[in-house]
C-alpha positions in Angstrom: 149.0 90.2 83.2 146.4 90.9 80.5 145.0 87.7 80.8 144.5 88.2 84.7 142.5 91.6 83.9 140.1 89.9 80.9 139.4 87.0 83.5 138.7 90.3 86.1 136.4 92.0 83.8 134.8 88.6 82.7 133.7 88.0 85.8 132.5 91.2 86.8 130.3 91.3 83.4 128.7 88.1 84.6 127.8 89.3 88.1 126.6 92.5 86.5 124.6 90.0 84.5 123.4 87.6 86.7 122.3 90.3 88.9 120.0 91.7 86.5 118.2 88.9 85.5 118.4 86.9 88.7 115.9 89.8 90.3 113.2 87.8 91.1 109.6 89.3 92.8 109.4 90.0 96.5 106.2 89.4 98.6 105.9 93.6 99.9 102.8 92.6 102.2 100.9 89.7 103.3 96.9 90.1 105.0 94.8 87.4 106.6 91.7 87.3 107.9 88.2 86.0 108.3 85.6 89.4 108.3 85.2 92.6 107.0 88.5 94.7 107.5 90.4 97.9 105.6 93.9 96.7 105.9 97.3 98.8 106.8 98.6 100.6 104.1 101.4 99.8 101.6 103.6 101.7 99.1 104.2 99.0 95.8 105.9 100.5 92.7 104.5 99.3 89.0 104.3 96.3 88.1 103.4 94.1 91.3 100.1 92.0 92.1 98.3 90.4 94.0 98.2 87.1 95.0 94.8 85.7 96.8 93.4 82.8 98.3 90.5 82.0 99.6 88.5 79.4 102.0 86.1 78.3 104.6 84.1 75.1 106.0 81.4 76.0 103.6 81.3 75.2 99.8 78.0 77.4 99.3 78.4 80.3 101.5 81.5 81.7 101.5 81.9 85.6 99.9 84.9 87.8 99.3 84.8 91.0 97.9 88.0 93.0 97.5 88.1 97.1 96.7 91.6 98.6 96.2 91.4 102.6 97.7 94.6 105.0 97.8 95.5 105.1 100.9 96.8 109.3 100.4 93.2 110.1 99.6 90.6 107.2 100.4 88.9 107.6 96.6 87.6 104.1 95.6 90.3 103.1 92.8 88.8 99.9 92.0 87.0 96.6 92.2 89.8 94.0 92.6 88.0 90.8 93.7 84.8 89.8 94.2 84.3 85.3 94.1 81.4 83.2 95.8 83.8 80.1 96.1 86.4 79.0 97.1 90.1 78.6 95.1 92.9 81.5 94.4 94.1 83.4 91.8 96.1 86.4 89.9 95.7 89.7 89.1 98.7 92.6 87.6 98.5 95.9 88.2 100.5 98.4 86.5 100.7 101.6 89.0 102.2 102.2 91.7 101.5 103.8 95.0 100.3 103.7 98.6 97.6 101.3 99.2 95.0 99.4 101.2 92.2 97.2 100.2 88.6 97.4 101.9 87.7 93.6 102.5 84.0 92.0 102.9 84.1 88.5 103.7 81.4 86.2 104.8 82.3 82.4 105.9 85.7 82.6 104.2 89.2 82.6 105.6 91.3 84.8 103.1 94.8 85.4 101.9 96.1 88.5 100.2 99.7 89.2 99.6 101.3 92.3 97.3 104.0 91.1 95.8 106.5 93.3 93.3 107.8 93.1 90.4 110.2 93.3 87.6 109.4 94.3 84.3 110.1 91.0 82.6 108.1 89.3 85.1 105.2 91.2 84.2 105.5 90.7 81.1 105.6 86.8 81.5 102.6 87.3 83.6 99.6 85.0 83.0 96.3 85.1 84.4 95.3 82.5 87.3 91.6 83.1 88.0 89.2 80.3 89.8 87.5 77.8 87.9 84.0 78.6 87.9 
C-alpha cells in the first residue's frame, strides 16, 4: 500500500515537472502580405518574439519597414525592422500589451509571426538577423 502511494506521488511529481518544462513557444498570430498595411491588433504577454521573413522577385528593389503601434492608444512604440534585403530574423520583446504592426513594403512578400515565449526560452534567445 505504501509502495503504491509512493509510486503515485512520484508519477504526479514527474508530471508536474514535465508540464512545467515542456511548455514551448506558442504562435499568437501570423500576418502575410505584399503591400502597405496596418495589421489587426493582437494581445501578447512578455516575453515574445517577432519571427519575420522577407522575399521578393527583385534582389535589389525590395524594402520592408515595420513599426510597432500600441493598439489601445494608436501611439508609435518603436521601429521593429527596416531592411532592403531578402532574409529572415527574430526580434525579442520583453513587454506585453495589445499591439499592431504598421507595415510599409516595396516589391516584397513578407511574413510576420508573433510567438509567445516562456521566461526560460527568452533567456536562451539568440538574435537572428540577416547576414547583410
